[in-house]
C-alpha positions in Angstrom: -2.6 133.2 -3.0 -4.2 136.0 -1.0 -2.4 137.0 2.1 -4.2 136.1 5.4 -3.8 138.2 8.5 -4.9 137.0 11.9 -5.7 139.9 14.3 -7.2 140.4 17.7 -10.1 142.5 18.7 -10.0 145.9 16.9 -11.0 147.7 20.0 -8.1 146.6 22.1 -5.3 145.1 20.0 -2.7 147.7 19.3 -0.2 145.4 17.7 -3.0 144.0 15.4 -3.7 147.6 14.3 -0.1 148.0 13.2 -0.1 144.7 11.2 -3.5 145.5 9.6 -2.5 149.1 8.6 0.7 147.6 7.0 -1.4 145.3 4.9 -3.7 148.1 3.9 -0.7 150.3 3.1 0.7 147.6 0.8 -2.3 147.7 -1.5 -2.1 143.9 -1.7 -5.2 141.8 -1.3 -5.5 140.1 2.1 -8.0 138.1 4.1 -8.7 139.4 7.6 -9.4 136.9 10.4 -10.5 138.5 13.7 -9.8 136.3 16.6 -11.5 137.3 19.9 -8.9 137.7 22.6 -9.3 136.2 26.1 -12.7 134.6 25.6 -13.4 131.1 26.9 -12.0 129.6 23.7 -8.8 131.7 23.5 -6.4 129.3 25.2 -7.4 126.4 22.9 -7.7 128.6 19.8 -4.1 129.9 20.2 -2.8 126.3 20.1 -3.9 126.0 16.5 -1.3 125.4 13.8 -1.9 128.9 12.3 -0.6 130.5 15.6 2.2 128.1 16.4 5.1 130.1 14.9 4.1 133.2 17.0 3.3 131.2 20.2 -0.3 132.3 20.0 0.3 136.0 19.5 -1.3 138.3 17.0 -0.9 139.7 14.4 0.4 136.9 12.3 0.6 137.1 8.5 0.5 134.1 6.2 1.6 134.3 2.6 1.0 130.8 1.3 3.6 128.7 3.3 5.5 131.8 4.4 4.6 133.1 7.9 5.5 136.5 9.4 4.7 137.5 12.9 5.5 140.7 14.9 4.2 144.0 13.5 7.5 145.5 12.5 8.5 142.3 10.7 5.2 142.4 8.8 6.0 146.0 7.8 9.4 145.0 6.4 8.1 141.9 4.7 5.4 143.9 2.9 7.9 146.6 2.1 9.9 144.1 0.2 6.9 142.7 -1.6 6.0 146.2 -2.8 9.5 147.2 -4.1 10.3 149.4 -1.1 8.2 152.3 -2.3 5.2 152.5 0.1 6.5 152.4 3.7 9.7 154.4 4.1 10.8 157.8 2.9 12.9 157.9 -0.3 15.5 160.3 1.2 18.3 158.4 2.9 18.5 160.6 6.0 14.7 160.6 6.4 14.5 156.9 6.0 17.2 156.3 8.6 15.4 158.5 11.1 12.0 156.9 10.3 13.4 153.4 10.9 15.0 154.5 14.1 11.7 156.0 15.4 9.7 152.9 14.4 12.2 150.7 16.2 12.1 152.9 19.3 8.3 152.8 19.3 8.5 149.0 18.9 10.8 148.5 21.9 10.0 151.4 24.3 7.2 153.3 26.1 6.4 150.5 28.5 4.7 152.8 31.0 2.3 154.2 28.4 1.4 150.8 27.2 0.9 149.4 30.7 -1.0 152.2 32.2 -3.1 153.3 29.1 -4.1 150.3 27.1 -5.7 150.8 23.7 -9.5 151.1 23.8 -10.8 152.8 20.7 -14.4 152.8 21.9 -13.8 155.0 24.9 -12.8 158.6 25.6 -12.1 159.2 29.3 -11.9 162.5 31.2 -8.4 163.9 31.7 -6.5 162.4 34.7 -2.9 163.3 35.7 -0.7 160.6 34.2 2.2 159.1 36.1 5.6 160.6 36.0 6.8 157.7 33.9 4.1 158.2 31.3 4.7 162.0 31.2 8.4 161.3 30.5 7.4 159.0 27.6 4.9 161.4 26.2 7.6 164.1 26.2 9.9 161.7 24.4 7.3 161.0 21.7 6.6 164.8 21.3 10.4 165.3 20.8 10.5 162.6 18.1 7.4 163.9 16.4 8.6 167.5 16.4 12.0 166.5 15.0 10.4 164.5 12.2 7.9 167.1 11.3 10.5 169.9 11.3 13.1 168.1 9.3 11.1 166.0 6.9 7.4 166.6 7.3 6.8 169.5 5.0 5.5 167.4 2.2 2.2 166.3 3.9 0.3 165.9 7.1 2.3 163.0 8.5 5.6 162.6 10.3 7.6 162.3 7.1 5.1 164.0 4.8 3.3 161.0 3.4 1.7 158.3 5.4 4.1 155.4 6.0 5.6 152.8 8.3 6.5 155.2 11.1 2.9 156.5 11.2 1.7 152.9 11.3 3.9 152.2 14.3 2.6 155.3 16.2 -1.1 154.9 15.3 -2.1 153.1 18.5 -0.3 155.8 20.5 -2.4 158.4 18.8 -5.6 156.5 19.8 -4.3 156.3 23.4 -3.8 160.1 23.5 -7.4 160.5 22.5 -8.9 157.8 24.7 -7.3 159.0 27.9 -7.2 162.7 27.0 -3.5 162.8 27.6 -1.6 166.0 27.5 0.3 166.6 24.2 2.1 169.5 22.6 0.0 172.0 20.7 1.7 171.1 17.4 0.8 167.5 17.8 -3.0 168.0 17.5 -2.9 168.4 13.8 -0.9 165.2 13.3 -3.2 163.3 15.7 -6.2 164.4 13.7 -4.5 163.5 10.4 -3.8 160.0 11.6 -7.4 159.5 12.9 -8.9 160.9 9.7 -6.8 158.6 7.5 -9.2 156.3 5.6 -7.5 153.2 6.9 -7.9 154.3 10.4 -11.5 155.2 9.8 -12.1 151.7 8.5 -10.5 150.2 11.6 -12.4 152.4 14.0 -15.7 151.5 12.3 -14.8 147.8 12.8 -14.0 148.4 16.5 -17.3 150.2 17.0 -19.1 147.3 15.4 -17.6 144.7 17.8 -19.7 143.5 20.7 -16.8 142.1 22.8 -16.0 143.8 26.1 -12.8 142.7 27.9 -13.1 144.1 31.4 -9.4 144.2 32.1 -9.0 146.6 29.3 -11.8 148.9 30.4 -10.7 151.8 32.6 -13.2 153.1 35.2 -15.0 156.2 34.2 -14.8 158.9 36.8 -17.9 160.9 37.7 
C-alpha cells in the first residue's frame, strides 16, 4: 500500500515540510493530502479518524494500518524502511552529531519559531530581531559551523550529503530568507544549497500555487 501523508498548508506549516521532505528523501511512493489549516472547517476536520492519533496535528503518516506522527518520528520510521542508508551519515561520530543536532532543532529555538513563523511566499525587509532570537541564531550558526567543519567536506550540506539534519533545519532556512535575518557569512552557501535542492523547489512551487492566506501568519510589511 502506498504511504499517505497528511500535511498542512505548504506556505506556513514548518513541521509538515519536514515530514514531506522525509517522504521525498525515502524514495518511497506516497500520497500527499494537503489539509488547509485554520479555515472554517478545520476544527471539524481535525476530529476525523485519520487525525485521531496525533490529536489533530500535522504531519501524520499512514502506512496501511501503521500510523506515525511527529516529524522526527516520521524521519526515523522511514529511515528504518529504507535500511538506514538515506537519512543519517554512515560515520558513527558524524551520525551521533547529526542526531543530536536534529533533536536540538526539534526541541529548541522557541523564540525563533514564535517570532518568525514560516511564510514561504514572503520576503520582508530586515528588522532587528529580539535578543532571544539573536541568541538562537547564534546557536544555530555554531551548530552549522561545527558540522560543516568536521563532516561537511563531501558536499554542500551540513554533513556533506542531504539528509535528516538538513530536513530538520529546512524550515529555519526559509525563515532566515523570509525575515532577512542576520546569519554568518559562511551560512549563505548552505542556505542557498537547501533552497536549491529539488525537493525544496517542489515544495516552494506548491506553496506559491496555494491561494490560502492565514492572516495571523502574515507579518506586516514596513514601508
